[in-house]
C-alpha positions as CSV (number, residue, x, y, z in Angstrom):
1,M,0.2,-0.2,0.1
2,M,1.1,3.4,-0.9
3,K,1.9,5.6,1.9
4,L,2.1,9.6,1.8
5,Y,4.0,11.9,4.3
6,Y,2.6,15.2,4.1
7,G,2.6,18.3,6.1
8,P,-0.6,20.3,6.8
9,G,-1.3,22.7,4.2
10,A,1.5,22.2,2.1
11,C,2.3,21.6,-1.5
12,S,1.6,18.0,-0.6
13,F,-1.7,18.2,-0.3
14,V,-1.7,18.0,-3.9
15,P,-0.6,14.2,-4.0
16,H,-2.8,14.0,-1.0
17,A,-5.8,15.3,-3.0
18,A,-5.1,13.4,-6.0
19,L,-5.1,10.1,-3.9
20,E,-8.3,10.7,-2.6
21,V,-9.4,10.6,-6.3
22,I,-7.8,7.6,-7.2
23,K,-9.5,5.9,-4.1
24,A,-12.7,6.8,-4.9
25,A,-12.0,6.2,-8.9
26,T,-10.1,2.8,-8.5
27,G,-10.6,1.5,-4.7
28,A,-6.9,1.8,-4.1
29,D,-6.2,2.4,-0.6
30,F,-3.7,4.9,0.9
31,E,-1.6,5.3,4.0
32,T,-0.5,9.0,5.4
33,Q,2.1,10.1,7.8
34,T,1.7,13.5,9.3
35,V,5.2,15.5,9.0
36,K,4.7,18.4,11.6
37,L,7.1,21.1,9.8
38,H,6.6,23.6,12.6
39,K,8.3,21.1,15.1
40,G,11.0,19.9,12.5
41,E,10.0,16.6,12.3
42,Q,11.3,17.0,8.8
43,R,14.6,17.2,9.7
44,T,14.6,13.7,12.0
45,P,16.9,10.9,11.1
46,E,13.9,8.6,10.2
47,Y,12.6,11.1,7.8
48,L,15.7,12.3,6.3
49,A,16.3,8.5,5.4
50,L,13.4,8.9,3.0
51,N,13.8,12.3,1.6
52,P,17.6,14.0,2.2
53,L,16.3,17.2,1.2
54,G,14.2,17.0,4.4
55,L,10.9,18.5,2.2
56,V,7.4,17.2,1.9
57,P,5.8,15.2,0.3
58,V,7.5,12.0,0.4
59,L,5.5,8.7,-1.4
60,V,6.7,5.4,-0.2
61,E,5.5,2.4,-2.1
62,D,7.1,-1.4,-1.7
63,G,9.9,-0.4,0.5
64,K,11.0,2.6,-2.1
65,A,10.8,6.3,-1.5
66,L,9.7,8.9,-4.4
67,T,10.1,12.8,-3.9
68,Q,9.4,16.0,-5.4
69,I,5.7,16.7,-6.0
70,V,5.8,17.0,-10.0
71,A,7.7,13.6,-10.3
72,I,5.0,12.1,-7.7
73,C,2.0,13.3,-9.4
74,D,3.4,11.9,-12.8
75,Y,3.6,8.6,-11.3
76,L,0.2,8.4,-10.0
77,D,-1.5,9.3,-13.0
78,R,0.6,6.9,-14.7
79,R,-0.1,4.0,-12.2
80,F,-3.7,5.1,-12.0
81,P,-4.5,6.5,-15.4
82,A,-8.5,5.8,-14.6
83,A,-8.6,8.4,-12.3
84,G,-8.0,10.8,-14.9
85,L,-5.8,13.1,-13.2
86,L,-4.3,14.4,-16.7
87,P,-5.3,13.9,-20.3
88,T,-4.5,10.9,-21.9
89,D,-3.8,12.6,-25.4
90,P,0.0,13.3,-25.6
91,W,-0.3,17.0,-26.6
92,Q,-2.8,17.7,-24.0
93,R,-1.1,15.9,-21.3
94,A,2.2,17.9,-22.1
95,Q,0.0,21.1,-21.9
96,A,-1.0,20.1,-18.8
97,L,2.4,19.4,-17.3
98,S,3.6,22.8,-18.6
99,T,1.1,24.6,-16.3
100,F,1.6,22.3,-13.3
101,A,5.4,22.8,-13.7
102,W,4.9,26.5,-14.2
103,M,3.2,26.4,-10.6
104,N,5.6,24.1,-9.1
105,N,8.6,26.1,-10.2
106,S,7.7,29.8,-10.4
107,V,4.4,30.3,-8.1
108,H,5.5,28.1,-5.3
109,P,9.4,29.4,-5.0
110,T,7.7,32.9,-4.9
111,F,5.4,32.1,-1.8
112,T,8.7,31.1,-0.3
113,H,10.4,34.6,-0.4
114,V,7.3,35.6,1.7
115,F,7.1,33.0,4.2
116,R,11.0,32.5,4.4
117,P,12.4,35.8,3.6
118,S,15.5,34.8,5.6
119,N,16.7,32.1,3.2
120,F,17.3,35.0,0.5
121,A,18.8,37.7,2.8
122,S,20.4,38.6,6.0
123,G,19.2,41.7,8.0
124,E,15.8,42.5,9.3
125,S,15.5,45.4,6.4
126,A,16.7,43.4,3.3
127,Q,14.3,40.5,4.5
128,E,11.3,43.1,4.7
129,D,12.1,44.1,1.2
130,V,12.3,40.5,-0.2
131,K,9.0,39.6,1.5
132,A,7.3,42.9,0.0
133,L,8.8,41.8,-3.4
134,G,7.6,38.5,-2.9
135,V,4.1,39.4,-1.8
136,A,3.8,41.6,-5.1
137,K,4.9,38.8,-7.3
138,F,2.7,36.2,-5.9
139,R,0.0,38.5,-6.5
140,E,0.7,39.0,-10.1
141,H,1.1,34.7,-10.2
142,L,-2.7,34.7,-8.5
143,E,-4.2,37.1,-11.0
144,R,-2.9,34.8,-13.9
145,I,-4.5,31.8,-12.3
146,Q,-7.5,33.7,-12.0
147,S,-7.2,34.4,-15.6
148,M,-6.8,30.5,-16.5
149,I,-10.1,30.0,-14.1
150,A,-12.2,32.1,-16.9
151,H,-11.2,29.5,-19.2
152,A,-12.3,26.4,-16.9
153,S,-14.7,24.2,-18.2
154,P,-15.5,23.0,-15.4
155,W,-11.7,22.2,-14.1
156,L,-8.7,24.2,-15.5
157,L,-8.0,20.9,-17.1
158,G,-11.5,20.5,-18.6
159,E,-13.9,17.9,-17.5
160,N,-11.9,16.0,-14.6
161,I,-10.1,17.7,-11.4
162,S,-6.7,17.7,-11.6
163,F,-3.6,18.1,-9.9
164,V,-3.3,21.8,-11.1
165,D,-7.0,22.6,-9.3
166,F,-5.4,21.0,-6.4
167,Y,-2.4,23.6,-6.2
168,A,-4.7,26.4,-7.1
169,L,-6.5,25.6,-3.9
170,V,-2.9,25.7,-2.1
171,F,-1.7,28.7,-3.3
172,L,-4.9,30.8,-2.8
173,R,-4.7,29.1,1.1
174,W,-1.2,30.5,1.0
175,G,-2.3,34.1,-0.5
176,G,-4.1,34.6,3.1
177,F,-0.9,34.4,4.9
178,A,0.6,37.0,2.7
179,N,-2.3,39.2,3.4
180,I,-3.8,38.9,-0.1
181,D,-7.7,39.0,0.6
182,P,-9.4,36.2,-1.8
183,A,-12.6,38.4,-1.8
184,S,-10.1,40.7,-4.2
185,L,-9.6,37.8,-6.4
186,P,-13.7,36.8,-6.7
187,A,-13.3,34.7,-9.6
188,Y,-10.6,32.4,-7.9
189,K,-12.0,32.1,-4.7
190,A,-15.1,30.9,-6.2
191,F,-13.2,28.6,-8.1
192,V,-11.2,27.6,-5.2
193,D,-14.9,26.8,-3.0
194,R,-15.8,24.5,-5.7
195,V,-12.4,22.6,-5.4
196,A,-12.9,22.2,-1.8
197,A,-16.4,21.1,-1.8
198,H,-15.5,18.0,-4.1
199,P,-15.8,15.0,-1.7
200,A,-12.1,13.5,-2.6
201,V,-10.7,17.3,-1.6
202,A,-13.1,17.7,1.0
203,S,-11.8,14.6,2.7
204,A,-8.2,15.4,2.1
205,M,-8.6,18.8,3.8
206,A,-10.4,17.0,6.9
207,R,-7.4,14.6,7.4
208,E,-5.3,17.7,7.2
209,G,-7.2,19.7,9.4
210,I,-7.3,22.7,7.1
211,N,-9.9,25.5,5.8
212,L,-9.9,28.1,3.2
213,D,-10.1,30.8,6.2
214,T,-6.4,31.9,6.5
215,F,-6.9,35.8,5.6
216,K,-7.1,38.0,9.1
217,A,-7.6,41.5,7.7
218,K,-5.2,44.0,9.7
């Protein structure tokens, strides 16, 4: 049985929700293990034996560990094509992976500048500059995703809910921590509300103990 190591609300939510879709479509069950990132559990010797980088997610199957969100999700799609998490047409699948890769290598790292500016600058003033620039760029990325949502039918890749829909939910949640009011992105918020209402997504959110209410007005 597959086992997913995840951090609540982290990017590992993407394969977590995908595993719930797979379970509903195929009956393939899975196990989960919470990694409490705020307590440093990702840096324990046991976890580092699975992923020396100390990051989530990690997918373990048959005693073998797979890391990196895009690799994990690509594996899940190839392993369970009946779940429909990516298109089957080669060109459409490549286009979907292009969007997924952009989310992973452009949008996601931008939030790291907001959440951990100390990774990129020393000194309080410099870190505040890094954070401010990160918030502005992250907002730009969210606006681009909102423009993509205008063409959703009903999901970003068409008829089937997919990895990119789950990532879109993660990003809007993170936006609240960056003091980005989801009400300022109404189409995006309405879309994420629909994603969150999907039974598989709702199940993953319940297991992680997360909700969409991360924005606190200042």
